C-alpha positions in Angstrom: -33.0 -60.5 18.4 -33.2 -58.8 22.0 -35.6 -56.3 20.5 -38.1 -59.0 19.5 -38.5 -60.2 23.5 -38.6 -57.0 24.8 -41.7 -55.8 22.6 -43.5 -58.6 23.3 -43.3 -57.4 27.3 -44.7 -54.1 26.7 -48.2 -53.1 25.2 -48.7 -49.5 24.3 -52.2 -50.1 24.8 -52.6 -51.7 28.5 -52.3 -49.8 31.5 -49.3 -50.3 34.0 -48.9 -49.5 37.7 -46.0 -49.5 40.2 -45.3 -53.0 41.8 -46.1 -52.7 45.3 -43.1 -54.7 46.3 -40.7 -51.6 45.3 -40.6 -48.7 47.8 -38.9 -45.4 47.2 -36.7 -43.8 50.2 -34.6 -40.7 50.3 -30.8 -42.0 51.2 -28.5 -39.1 51.6 -30.3 -36.8 49.1 -30.8 -39.0 46.6 -34.0 -40.9 45.5 -33.9 -45.1 45.7 -36.1 -47.5 44.4 -35.8 -50.3 46.8 -37.0 -53.8 46.2 -38.8 -55.6 49.3 -40.4 -58.9 50.1 -40.8 -61.1 46.9 -38.8 -58.5 45.0 -35.8 -59.2 46.6 -35.6 -62.9 45.0 -35.3 -61.6 41.7 -33.9 -57.9 42.0 -30.6 -57.8 43.8 -29.7 -54.2 44.8 -31.4 -50.8 44.6 -31.7 -48.2 41.5 -31.4 -44.3 42.1 -34.5 -42.4 40.4 -33.6 -38.9 38.6 -36.4 -36.2 38.8 -37.9 -37.4 35.5 -38.2 -41.2 36.8 -39.3 -40.1 40.4 -42.1 -38.3 38.5 -42.9 -41.5 36.7 -43.0 -43.4 39.7 -45.2 -41.6 41.6 -47.4 -41.3 38.4 -47.7 -44.7 38.4 -49.0 -45.5 42.0 -52.3 -45.2 39.7 -52.1 -47.4 36.3 -51.4 -45.5 33.1 -51.1 -46.4 29.7 -48.0 -45.1 27.7 -50.5 -42.2 25.9 -51.6 -41.1 29.7 -48.3 -41.0 30.9 -46.6 -39.0 27.9 -49.5 -36.8 28.3 -48.9 -36.0 31.7 -45.5 -35.7 31.6 -46.1 -33.0 28.6 -47.9 -31.2 31.0 -44.9 -31.0 33.4 -42.0 -30.8 31.4 -40.8 -28.9 28.1 -40.8 -31.3 25.4 -39.6 -28.8 22.3 -37.2 -32.0 21.2 -39.9 -34.5 21.2 -37.7 -37.0 22.9 -40.3 -37.7 26.1 -42.7 -40.4 24.1 -39.5 -42.7 23.3 -37.7 -41.8 26.4 -40.9 -42.9 28.5 -41.5 -46.1 26.2 -38.2 -47.1 27.1 -38.5 -46.5 30.4 -42.1 -48.2 30.7 -40.5 -51.2 28.6 -37.3 -51.7 30.6 -39.5 -51.1 34.1 -41.8 -53.9 32.8 -39.2 -56.3 31.9 -37.5 -56.0 35.4 -40.6 -56.0 37.5 -40.8 -52.5 38.5 -44.4 -51.8 37.0 -47.0 -54.5 36.5 -49.5 -54.9 33.9 -52.9 -53.7 35.4 -55.3 -56.9 36.2 
């Protein structure tokens, strides 16, 4: 049932960009995504970004589609297992649901 809701929040064809209400900070050697402004009303906490999610976050400073994002990640990382696209799909889908990424207007 939740899958139906998830599928309706994210479109593979649309372009998405980072929500400027979230900022990246380096804290004690960790890369942390911190909410600011209105974001603090619906996301109470911080999120640690690994190297790949940090790369994706930086990429989303400019709007990208899923296909553009996968292509950029494949240029940067080996994808012998073919796992990049589903992993990026999951990252984008979850990020849209949580408000970290927003649809380009």
